[in-house]
C-alpha positions as CSV (number, residue, x, y, z in Angstrom):
1,M,126.5,86.3,88.4
2,S,123.9,88.1,86.5
3,P,123.4,92.0,86.6
4,P,120.6,93.3,88.9
5,T,117.2,93.6,87.4
6,P,116.0,97.0,86.6
7,S,113.2,98.1,88.7
8,L,109.6,97.9,87.3
9,A,109.4,101.7,87.1
10,V,112.6,102.0,85.0
11,R,111.4,99.1,82.7
12,L,108.1,100.8,82.4
13,E,109.6,104.2,81.6
14,S,111.6,102.4,78.6
15,L,108.5,101.2,76.9
16,T,107.2,103.1,73.7
17,V,103.9,104.7,73.5
18,N,102.5,101.7,71.5
19,Q,104.0,99.1,73.9
20,R,102.2,100.9,76.8
21,L,99.0,101.0,75.0
22,V,99.3,97.2,74.3
23,L,100.2,96.6,78.0
24,Q,97.4,98.7,79.4
25,A,94.9,97.0,77.1
26,L,95.9,93.6,78.2
27,Q,96.1,94.6,81.8
28,R,92.2,95.6,81.5
29,E,91.4,92.0,80.2
30,T,90.5,89.0,82.3
31,E,91.2,86.4,79.6
32,P,94.2,85.9,77.4
33,L,93.7,87.5,73.9
34,S,95.1,86.7,70.5
35,A,97.0,89.5,68.7
36,Q,94.1,89.8,66.3
37,A,91.5,90.3,69.0
38,L,93.8,92.7,70.8
39,F,94.1,94.6,67.5
40,T,90.5,94.8,67.2
41,K,89.7,96.1,70.5
42,L,92.6,98.7,70.4
43,R,91.2,99.9,66.9
44,E,87.9,100.8,68.6
45,T,89.8,103.9,70.2
46,K,93.2,104.2,68.6
47,K,94.8,104.3,65.3
48,I,97.3,101.4,65.5
49,G,98.4,98.8,62.9
50,L,98.4,94.9,63.3
51,A,102.1,94.7,62.8
52,T,102.6,97.4,65.5
53,V,100.5,95.2,67.8
54,Y,102.7,92.2,67.1
55,R,106.0,94.3,67.5
56,A,104.8,95.5,70.9
57,L,103.7,92.0,72.1
58,D,107.1,90.7,71.2
59,A,108.9,93.5,72.9
60,L,106.6,93.2,76.0
61,K,107.3,89.4,76.1
62,L,111.0,89.9,75.9
63,A,110.8,92.5,78.8
64,G,109.1,90.2,81.0
65,F,105.7,92.1,81.1
66,I,103.5,89.7,79.3
67,Q,103.3,85.8,78.6
68,H,101.7,83.8,75.9
69,Q,100.3,80.4,75.6
70,A,99.5,78.4,72.3
71,T,96.1,77.1,71.7
72,M,95.5,73.8,70.1
73,T,95.2,75.5,66.7
74,G,98.7,77.0,67.3
75,E,97.2,80.6,67.8
76,L,99.0,82.5,70.5
77,L,97.0,84.2,73.2
78,Y,98.7,86.8,75.3
79,Q,98.1,88.1,79.0
80,T,99.9,90.0,81.6
81,L,102.6,88.1,83.5
82,E,100.6,87.5,86.7
83,Q,101.5,83.8,87.6
84,D,102.8,80.6,86.0
85,Q,100.2,78.4,84.1
86,H,99.6,74.7,84.6
87,C,96.8,73.0,83.1
88,L,95.2,69.7,81.5
89,T,93.8,70.3,78.0
90,C,91.3,68.0,76.5
91,L,92.2,67.0,72.9
92,Q,88.7,66.4,71.9
93,C,86.7,69.5,73.4
94,G,89.7,71.9,73.9
95,E,88.8,72.6,77.4
96,S,91.6,73.5,79.7
97,F,91.5,72.7,83.5
98,P,93.8,74.6,85.7
99,I,96.2,72.6,87.9
100,Q,96.6,74.2,91.5
101,G,99.8,74.9,92.8
102,C,103.3,74.6,90.9
103,P,104.6,71.3,90.3
104,V,108.0,72.4,88.9
105,Q,108.7,75.3,91.1
106,S,111.9,73.7,92.4
107,L,113.0,72.9,88.9
108,E,112.6,76.4,87.9
109,E,114.6,77.5,91.0
110,N,117.4,75.1,90.1
111,L,117.6,76.0,86.4
112,Q,118.0,79.7,87.3
113,A,120.8,79.0,89.8
114,N,122.6,76.5,87.7
115,Y,122.5,78.2,84.4
116,S,122.3,81.9,85.2
117,F,119.2,82.2,83.4
118,R,116.4,84.6,84.4
119,I,113.0,82.9,84.0
120,Y,110.1,85.2,83.7
121,Y,107.3,82.5,83.5
122,H,106.8,78.9,82.6
123,T,103.9,76.8,81.3
124,L,103.1,73.4,81.8
125,E,100.4,71.6,79.9
126,F,99.2,68.0,79.8
127,F,97.2,66.7,76.8
128,G,94.6,64.0,76.9
129,L,90.8,63.4,77.2
130,C,88.5,65.0,80.0
131,Q,86.2,62.8,81.9
132,L,83.2,63.6,79.7
133,C,85.0,63.1,76.5
134,A,86.6,60.0,77.6
135,K,83.0,58.5,78.1
136,G,82.2,59.4,74.5
137,N,79.9,62.3,75.5
138,G,82.1,65.2,74.5
């Protein structure tokens, strides 16, 4: 059996000043951001280095506060941990279409129970062609 998860308040208290700064910046955003875009936004008001932003993002990810997704070019986009992501992504135009509901929720629950593994989030992405690109118009 795994040890109890510390409360959110306790976990928030353990964050460094820069980790809090990065988390707060991500909480203000409505769309996922790359580390570089986040760095640019933070530099408008704070003196912070790009390496510090990357370290903070890694720590926040490991602590279960944020999640990331990879773009088709391999760039990571970060956002606060709100819900799991499921989408269909067009290989031609790059558009992503969200899938409603979670088709793998029972699998996640089974994995956590059978492997004593705490899952913070998961992503599910299918790649292909959207209707417009499949018709040759994209």
